[in-house]
N, C-alpha and C positions, 0 to 999 in steps of 0.2 A: 642707507648703511641693510646692504646686501650680502646677505648669509649663501645664499646661495654657492655662492663661489670656493666658501670657505670646506663644503664638505668635498674630503677626497677618499681614495677607497685606492689601501693596501694591501696587493695581492700578497705581499711579502708575511703579512700579517694574521694568512690565514695557516693552523695550526692544521699539524698530516693529520688527526688525530681524529679532526671536526671532517675532513672531508673523507676518509674512511670510514667513520661515523654513517655518515649521508649515504654514501656509495652504495655502503652493506642496508641501509635502508629501504630504498628507493629496488637493492635490490626482491630486498625482500617483500617490498608490497608488493610488486609485480610477479614476484610469482606466488604469490598465496591467492589474486588474480587468476592466472594462466590456471590456478589446482583447481580454484571452483568452478570457473569455465569448464577444465571438462567434467567435475560430478556434477556436476549441472546440466549437461551432457548428455549424462550416462541414466539421469533418476529413470529416463523413459524407456531405456531397452532394461536395463532391472528389475523395471516395472512386469514388463512383457516378461521376459523369464518368468520371475515369479508369478506371474498366473498361466502357465504355461505348465510349469511344473506341478500348480493347482491342478490343475486341466488332471495331468496324467494320474495325478493322485485318485481324484476322486470316477477312473474308469475302469468296469470291470477288467476281472484279472483273465477272464474266457473274452473277451474282446482286443483285436489288436488296432493297434493305434497304427498305422499303413505311412500316412505324412500325418504331422505337428499340425494343429493350428492352431492358422495364424493371427494371433491376436492386438489386431489394433484399433483404435477407436478414432476417430478424425473430431477436431472439438468442435462442430457442429455436434453432431453426435452430444458428446458429452454437454453439451449446455444444456441440448435437450431433456436427457435426462434427466442431469439438477435440477431443472424446473419443474420436469413431472415429481417428483420427488417433494418437491418448493409444495407445490400446488397440493399432494395428496396427506402430508401433514399439515400443514397448516387448515384444512378438511378439516380433519380429528375437532379439532378447537369446540367448544359448544358457544351458539350464535347469543352473541351477546346484542341487549338493541340500545343504537347509538342515540340519544333522546339529550339533543342543545335546548338549557331552561338559559333564556334573559332576565335579569333580576333585576327591577333599578334599584339603584342606587342613590341612597341622598347624599348628595357633599356639600361640604357650609361653605362658603362663602371664602375664600381667600383672595386676597390680591397681588398676591405672588401672580394666578394664574390671568387677570382682568386688562385687557385690552387696552384699558380707556388707560393706562400706565403707562402707554410702550414711548419707548427709546424717542421713534417721528415723530413727532404731535406736530406737523404743522396744522394750525388753525388759524384764521383768520381776524388778525385784532384791530379794531378801527383806529 
């Protein structure tokens, strides 16, 4: 009994509305992915712009800024700064004593853990 030969696909039975919904769905997904790529790509630029604005606000009025401050930190520098901050804040905690104790616990006999009742018991019988 072969059921594979009975399966057919008829393109005439596909509704036009289903095709439109499918195409619109694909377009919406790809457009939102493209928008996310653009937004994520601009995050570094927005961060640098915000830092420059913040630094200009801290400058004294008598000082003139001739050249804009170029603020760009590499990933290695970011990692080094984060590691230093983590180690600094980690040392602020109280020193704790790590004492490990071993207690002898007496367990009652249980035949469930006994190896003499093993499944593969090959004993020689005379």
